[in-house]
C-alpha positions as CSV (number, residue, x, y, z in Angstrom):
1,M,-33.3,26.1,40.6
2,L,-32.2,23.8,42.9
3,K,-34.7,21.1,41.6
4,R,-32.9,21.6,38.0
5,I,-29.6,20.7,39.6
6,L,-30.8,17.9,41.5
7,F,-32.5,16.8,38.3
8,S,-28.9,17.1,36.5
9,V,-27.3,14.7,39.0
10,I,-29.8,11.9,38.8
11,L,-29.9,12.2,35.2
12,Y,-26.6,12.2,34.2
13,S,-23.0,10.3,35.6
14,T,-21.1,12.4,33.6
15,F,-19.2,15.1,35.7
16,I,-18.3,17.9,33.3
17,F,-15.3,19.8,33.2
18,A,-16.3,23.2,32.5
19,N,-15.0,26.4,34.2
20,E,-18.5,27.6,35.2
21,S,-22.3,27.0,34.6
22,F,-24.4,29.8,33.8
23,I,-28.1,30.4,33.3
24,I,-29.6,31.7,29.8
25,D,-33.5,32.9,30.7
26,Y,-35.9,31.5,28.2
27,N,-39.8,32.7,29.1
28,D,-40.4,30.9,32.5
29,D,-37.2,28.6,32.0
30,E,-33.8,28.9,32.6
31,I,-31.3,26.8,30.1
32,I,-28.5,25.6,31.6
33,M,-24.8,26.2,30.2
34,N,-21.5,24.5,30.6
35,K,-18.8,27.0,29.4
36,Y,-15.5,26.3,28.9
37,K,-13.7,29.5,28.9
38,S,-11.0,31.5,27.2
39,S,-9.5,35.0,28.2
40,N,-8.4,36.0,24.8
41,S,-10.2,33.8,22.3
42,N,-12.4,35.3,19.2
43,D,-14.1,32.0,18.7
44,L,-17.2,30.6,20.4
45,L,-18.3,27.4,19.5
46,I,-22.0,26.4,21.1
47,V,-22.6,22.7,21.0
48,L,-26.4,21.7,21.1
49,P,-26.4,17.8,22.2
50,S,-27.7,14.7,20.2
51,E,-30.2,12.3,21.1
52,H,-27.2,10.7,23.0
53,G,-26.8,13.2,25.4
54,I,-23.3,14.8,27.5
55,T,-21.3,11.9,27.0
56,D,-17.9,12.1,29.4
57,E,-16.1,11.6,25.7
58,L,-17.9,14.6,24.7
59,D,-16.6,16.5,27.6
60,K,-13.2,15.4,27.0
61,L,-13.5,16.4,23.0
62,L,-15.1,19.9,24.3
63,Q,-11.7,20.0,26.7
64,D,-9.6,19.4,24.0
65,I,-10.8,22.2,21.9
66,N,-11.0,24.7,25.0
67,K,-6.9,23.9,24.7
68,Q,-6.7,25.5,21.6
69,N,-7.7,28.6,22.7
70,I,-11.5,28.3,21.6
71,E,-14.3,29.2,23.9
72,V,-16.9,26.6,24.4
73,W,-20.9,26.8,25.4
74,L,-22.0,23.4,26.2
75,A,-26.1,23.5,26.3
76,D,-27.9,21.3,28.4
77,P,-31.4,21.3,27.3
78,F,-32.1,17.9,28.9
79,S,-31.9,18.9,32.5
80,S,-33.0,22.4,31.7
81,W,-36.5,21.0,30.4
82,F,-36.3,17.8,32.4
83,L,-35.7,15.1,29.5
84,S,-33.8,12.2,29.0
85,P,-31.6,12.1,26.0
86,T,-33.7,10.0,23.4
87,K,-34.2,10.9,20.1
88,S,-38.0,11.8,20.8
89,S,-36.7,14.3,23.6
90,L,-35.3,16.1,20.9
91,D,-38.4,16.8,19.4
92,K,-39.7,18.3,22.6
93,I,-36.8,20.8,23.1
94,P,-38.2,24.6,22.2
95,L,-35.9,25.9,19.2
96,D,-36.8,29.3,20.7
97,G,-34.5,28.5,23.6
98,Y,-31.7,27.6,21.3
99,V,-32.1,30.9,19.5
100,E,-31.5,32.8,23.2
101,I,-28.4,30.8,23.3
102,I,-27.2,32.6,19.8
103,K,-28.6,35.7,21.0
104,E,-26.1,35.6,23.9
105,A,-23.1,34.4,22.1
106,Q,-24.0,37.7,19.6
107,K,-23.2,39.6,22.7
108,T,-19.9,38.3,23.0
109,K,-18.8,39.7,19.7
110,K,-17.0,36.5,18.7
111,N,-17.1,34.4,15.8
112,I,-19.9,32.0,16.4
113,Y,-20.1,28.6,15.6
114,L,-22.4,25.3,16.4
115,F,-21.8,21.6,16.6
116,S,-23.5,18.5,17.3
117,N,-23.7,15.0,15.5
118,D,-26.6,12.5,14.8
119,K,-30.0,13.7,15.4
120,G,-28.7,17.0,16.9
121,A,-28.2,18.4,13.3
122,S,-31.6,18.7,12.8
123,N,-32.5,20.9,15.5
124,V,-29.1,23.0,15.2
125,L,-30.2,24.0,11.5
126,K,-33.7,25.1,12.1
127,A,-32.5,26.8,15.6
128,V,-30.2,28.7,13.1
129,H,-32.9,29.3,10.7
130,K,-35.5,30.7,13.3
131,W,-32.4,33.0,14.0
132,Q,-32.1,33.9,10.9
133,L,-35.5,35.4,10.6
134,N,-35.0,38.2,12.6
135,S,-31.4,38.8,12.7
136,K,-28.4,40.5,10.5
137,D,-25.9,38.9,12.0
138,I,-23.4,36.8,11.1
139,I,-23.1,32.7,12.0
140,S,-19.2,31.8,11.1
141,G,-20.3,28.0,10.5
142,I,-21.8,24.8,11.6
143,I,-19.8,21.8,12.1
144,L,-22.3,18.6,11.8
145,V,-20.4,14.7,12.7
146,S,-22.5,12.1,11.1
147,P,-25.4,14.0,10.4
148,N,-29.2,12.2,10.4
149,L,-30.9,14.8,8.4
150,Y,-33.7,12.3,6.9
151,L,-36.9,11.3,8.4
152,D,-37.1,8.4,10.0
153,R,-38.7,5.3,8.1
154,K,-38.4,1.7,9.3
155,N,-38.8,-0.4,6.2
156,A,-36.1,-0.8,3.6
157,G,-35.9,-0.5,0.0
158,T,-38.2,2.8,-0.1
159,K,-36.3,6.3,-0.5
160,R,-35.9,8.1,2.8
161,V,-36.8,12.0,2.9
162,L,-34.6,14.5,4.1
163,D,-35.9,16.9,6.6
164,P,-37.2,19.8,4.5
165,I,-35.0,22.5,6.8
166,V,-32.1,20.7,4.8
167,H,-33.7,22.4,1.2
168,S,-34.3,25.7,3.5
169,T,-30.6,26.2,4.9
170,N,-28.0,28.7,3.5
171,L,-24.7,28.6,5.8
172,P,-21.3,27.3,5.6
173,I,-21.3,23.8,6.8
174,S,-18.5,21.1,7.4
175,I,-19.9,17.8,7.5
176,Y,-17.9,14.9,9.1
177,V,-18.9,11.0,7.3
178,P,-17.7,8.2,9.1
179,E,-16.6,5.8,6.3
180,N,-18.3,2.8,8.0
181,S,-21.8,4.0,7.8
182,T,-24.9,4.1,5.6
183,L,-24.5,7.8,5.7
184,A,-21.4,7.4,3.8
185,L,-23.3,5.7,0.4
186,H,-25.5,9.0,0.4
187,K,-23.2,11.7,1.4
188,D,-23.4,13.3,-2.0
189,N,-27.1,13.5,-1.9
190,L,-27.2,15.5,1.1
191,A,-24.4,17.5,0.2
192,N,-26.1,18.6,-2.8
193,A,-29.5,19.4,-1.1
194,L,-27.8,21.3,1.0
195,K,-25.8,23.1,-1.5
196,E,-29.2,24.2,-3.6
197,K,-29.9,27.3,-1.8
198,G,-26.7,28.3,-1.1
199,S,-25.0,26.6,1.4
200,D,-21.1,26.2,1.5
201,I,-20.3,22.3,2.2
202,Q,-17.0,21.1,3.3
203,L,-17.3,17.2,3.3
204,H,-14.7,15.1,5.1
205,M,-14.6,11.4,5.2
206,L,-13.4,9.7,8.4
207,E,-11.4,6.2,7.3
208,N,-12.0,3.0,9.1
209,V,-14.2,4.7,11.7
210,R,-18.2,4.3,12.5
211,N,-20.8,6.5,13.8
212,R,-20.2,7.7,17.0
213,F,-16.8,7.2,17.2
214,F,-15.9,9.7,19.7
215,F,-17.8,8.0,22.3
216,R,-18.5,4.3,21.4
217,E,-18.0,1.6,24.3
218,D,-17.1,-0.5,21.6
219,A,-14.2,1.6,20.2
220,I,-11.5,0.1,17.8
221,Q,-8.5,0.9,17.8
222,S,-8.8,3.5,14.5
223,E,-11.4,5.2,16.6
224,I,-9.8,5.7,19.3
225,K,-7.1,7.3,17.8
226,L,-9.1,9.9,15.5
227,A,-11.0,10.8,19.2
228,N,-8.2,11.9,20.8
229,E,-7.2,14.0,17.7
230,F,-10.6,14.7,16.9
231,S,-10.4,18.3,18.2
232,N,-7.8,19.2,15.5
233,N,-10.0,18.3,13.0
234,I,-13.0,20.5,14.6
235,V,-10.8,23.5,14.7
236,S,-9.4,23.3,11.5
237,S,-12.8,23.3,10.2
238,M,-13.5,26.7,12.1
239,Q,-10.9,28.5,10.8
240,T,-11.8,26.9,7.3
241,L,-15.4,28.3,7.5
242,K,-14.9,31.3,8.6
243,K,-13.9,32.1,5.1
244,Y,-17.3,31.8,4.0
245,A,-18.6,34.0,6.5
246,K,-21.6,36.5,6.0
247,Y,-24.9,37.3,6.2
248,R,-27.2,35.3,5.3
249,P,-31.0,35.6,4.9
250,A,-33.7,32.6,6.0
251,I,-34.9,31.1,3.5
252,S,-38.7,29.9,3.5
253,I,-39.0,26.2,4.7
254,S,-40.7,24.7,1.2
255,S,-44.5,23.3,2.1
256,D,-44.0,20.1,0.3
257,K,-43.5,17.7,3.0
258,K,-43.5,14.3,2.4
259,T,-45.3,12.2,5.0
260,V,-43.5,8.8,6.4
261,K,-45.8,6.0,6.8
262,K,-45.9,4.6,10.4
263,V,-45.2,0.9,10.1
264,E,-47.8,-1.1,11.4
265,S,-45.7,-5.1,11.3
266,Q,-44.4,-6.4,13.8
267,I,-42.1,-8.8,12.1
268,F,-41.6,-7.6,8.7
269,D,-43.0,-4.6,6.6
270,K,-45.4,-5.3,3.5
271,Y,-43.2,-3.8,0.8
272,T,-45.4,-1.0,-1.3
273,G,-42.8,0.8,-2.5
274,K,-41.4,1.3,-6.0
275,L,-38.5,-0.3,-5.8
276,K,-38.0,-3.4,-8.3
277,S,-35.8,-6.5,-7.7
278,Q,-32.1,-5.5,-8.9
279,D,-30.2,-8.0,-10.5
280,F,-26.6,-8.5,-9.5
281,L,-23.3,-10.7,-10.4
282,L,-20.9,-10.9,-7.1
283,E,-18.8,-13.2,-6.3
284,D,-18.7,-15.5,-3.1
285,L,-15.8,-15.9,-1.0
286,S,-14.6,-18.9,-3.2
287,G,-14.7,-16.8,-6.1
288,K,-18.0,-18.4,-7.4
289,K,-20.5,-15.6,-9.1
290,H,-23.8,-15.7,-8.1
291,S,-26.8,-13.6,-9.5
292,L,-30.2,-12.7,-8.4
293,S,-32.2,-13.8,-10.9
294,Q,-30.5,-17.6,-11.1
295,Y,-32.7,-17.7,-7.8
296,K,-35.9,-17.5,-9.5
297,G,-37.9,-20.6,-7.9
298,K,-36.7,-20.0,-4.3
299,V,-37.6,-17.8,-1.6
300,V,-34.5,-15.3,-1.2
301,L,-33.4,-13.5,2.1
302,L,-31.6,-10.6,0.6
303,N,-29.4,-9.3,3.5
304,F,-26.9,-6.2,3.5
305,W,-24.8,-5.8,6.3
306,A,-21.1,-5.2,7.3
307,S,-18.5,-7.1,9.9
308,W,-18.3,-3.2,11.7
309,C,-21.9,-3.2,12.0
310,P,-23.1,-4.8,15.6
311,P,-26.5,-5.9,14.9
312,C,-25.3,-7.1,11.6
313,V,-23.0,-9.7,13.0
314,E,-25.4,-10.4,16.0
315,E,-28.3,-11.4,13.7
316,I,-25.9,-13.9,11.5
317,P,-26.2,-17.1,14.2
318,S,-30.2,-16.7,13.6
319,M,-29.9,-16.7,10.0
320,T,-27.6,-19.5,9.8
321,R,-29.9,-21.6,12.3
322,L,-32.9,-20.2,9.9
323,T,-30.9,-22.1,6.9
324,T,-30.7,-25.1,8.5
325,K,-34.4,-25.3,9.7
326,L,-35.4,-25.0,6.2
327,K,-33.1,-26.6,4.6
328,D,-36.0,-28.7,2.8
329,I,-37.9,-25.9,0.8
330,P,-36.7,-23.7,-1.5
331,F,-35.2,-20.8,0.5
332,T,-31.7,-19.5,0.5
333,I,-30.1,-16.2,2.6
334,L,-28.0,-14.0,0.2
335,A,-25.8,-11.8,2.3
336,I,-24.4,-9.0,0.4
337,N,-21.3,-7.3,2.4
338,L,-20.6,-3.5,2.5
339,G,-17.2,-3.0,0.7
340,E,-15.1,-5.2,2.7
341,S,-12.2,-7.3,1.2
342,K,-12.3,-11.2,0.7
343,K,-9.3,-11.4,3.6
344,Q,-11.3,-9.7,5.8
345,M,-14.0,-12.0,5.1
346,S,-12.6,-14.7,5.2
347,K,-10.6,-13.9,8.6
348,F,-14.6,-13.2,9.8
349,I,-15.9,-16.4,8.6
350,K,-13.0,-18.5,10.6
351,K,-14.7,-17.3,14.0
352,N,-18.2,-17.1,12.8
353,Q,-20.3,-20.4,11.7
354,V,-22.1,-19.0,8.5
355,N,-24.1,-21.6,6.1
356,F,-24.8,-19.1,3.5
357,P,-23.4,-17.0,0.6
358,I,-21.4,-14.0,1.4
359,L,-21.5,-11.6,-1.6
360,L,-18.8,-9.0,-1.8
361,D,-19.7,-5.5,-3.2
362,P,-16.6,-4.0,-3.6
363,E,-17.5,-0.9,-4.8
364,K,-20.6,-0.8,-2.8
365,I,-23.0,-0.3,-5.3
366,Q,-25.6,-2.8,-4.4
367,P,-27.1,-0.7,-1.0
368,K,-27.5,2.1,-3.5
369,K,-29.6,0.4,-6.1
370,W,-31.3,-1.5,-2.9
371,N,-32.2,2.3,-1.4
372,V,-30.4,0.9,1.8
373,F,-30.4,3.6,4.3
374,A,-29.5,1.6,7.8
375,F,-27.7,-1.6,8.1
376,P,-28.8,-4.0,8.4
377,S,-31.2,-4.2,5.9
378,S,-33.1,-7.3,4.4
379,F,-35.5,-8.1,1.6
380,I,-37.6,-11.4,1.6
381,I,-38.2,-11.8,-2.2
382,D,-40.6,-14.4,-3.1
383,K,-40.2,-17.2,-5.9
384,S,-41.2,-15.1,-8.9
385,G,-38.4,-12.2,-8.1
386,K,-40.9,-10.0,-6.5
387,I,-39.7,-8.2,-3.1
388,R,-42.6,-8.8,-1.0
389,Y,-41.6,-7.7,3.1
390,S,-38.3,-5.5,3.7
391,I,-36.9,-4.6,7.4
392,A,-34.3,-2.2,8.3
393,G,-32.7,-3.4,11.4
394,G,-31.5,-6.5,13.0
395,L,-34.0,-9.1,13.6
396,D,-33.7,-12.2,15.2
397,W,-34.5,-15.0,12.3
398,D,-34.9,-18.3,14.3
399,T,-38.4,-17.8,15.3
400,K,-41.9,-19.2,14.6
401,E,-43.2,-16.4,12.7
402,V,-40.4,-15.7,10.5
403,S,-40.2,-19.5,9.3
404,E,-44.1,-19.5,9.1
405,L,-44.1,-16.7,6.8
406,L,-41.1,-17.9,4.8
407,I,-42.7,-21.6,4.4
408,Q,-46.1,-20.1,3.5
409,L,-44.2,-17.9,0.5
410,S,-42.3,-21.1,-0.9
411,K,-45.6,-22.6,-1.2
412,E,-47.3,-20.2,-3.4
């Protein structure tokens, strides 16, 4: 036990303001729990952390929820199983341990809810599913913030596959989707998939905020404001979900699992998907219209981005340098912006040097057509209009390897 406490102190700088800590025994392990007590509450919120771990901001959010007469249990799986808070660590957490937490919570006779965010959403749904297999008790609801329920895929332009647990879930679920996120583009796809087997879904769009809004170090004013008020949203969701609480049997998990190929390329992914170049007609900041087809005969770097996306902004200077470096070959960059106004983009251009067209997509149509699930995402299109390479994520474009690849394509 002492080892676990020491590990927790070393691993986290966060000081948890829970009323007390307690242990749930699971096989030969001990699951460390933090309890925010409420003496006369009928509601209990179980929080299973995401890959971002237990942050000061998460602790503050739970304190605010607790002040509204909600008892909160915060699990500490990372200390319990000697893991660091990362995506890969989530796969190492025993789901049966989470099932034990639910069983222990059921003993309180309270209305039970579960909460997580980002990649933690998958473990919540899987744990509840395992619990449903052997229980006829009731879970009052699930609350997910920015849930990342897609299987990982590095390359852009290929439809991402939903985690099979999505198609085997039958629960009352409240989902919060930040407006400034790629999840917002695909929220209906996720909601409809969850509804397939009977889940009651409450979908909430959060205006003018990004993923991780309640614990971002670079939070803007709208994100800080929402973070300070977000406990009200959570409590409101709990009361709404309670109306849909009933016994729900477990649904068998589909065996039709699609595998995700591992990417071998260190720079780009050779594009092998079924997507063909999607033509468009979009205006730049001066009002000039651009179509992709008008650039046949040139190699095109088609980039999807937004000014609220730090990796997008970080790669723009290298793209500007790349344009200058390759000015003597048939090459151009077209950067399609996600839904921001001409005024916002004009303000951005005044602060950032850009020497390629920024195209406006106010209805956010193009990312859906191009199967964009991450920002930034880029496609390298050859002179005939064929997609040759793709990448999901930021890149330093001003490198010898990138230039050589583009020059080679320009000679084909």
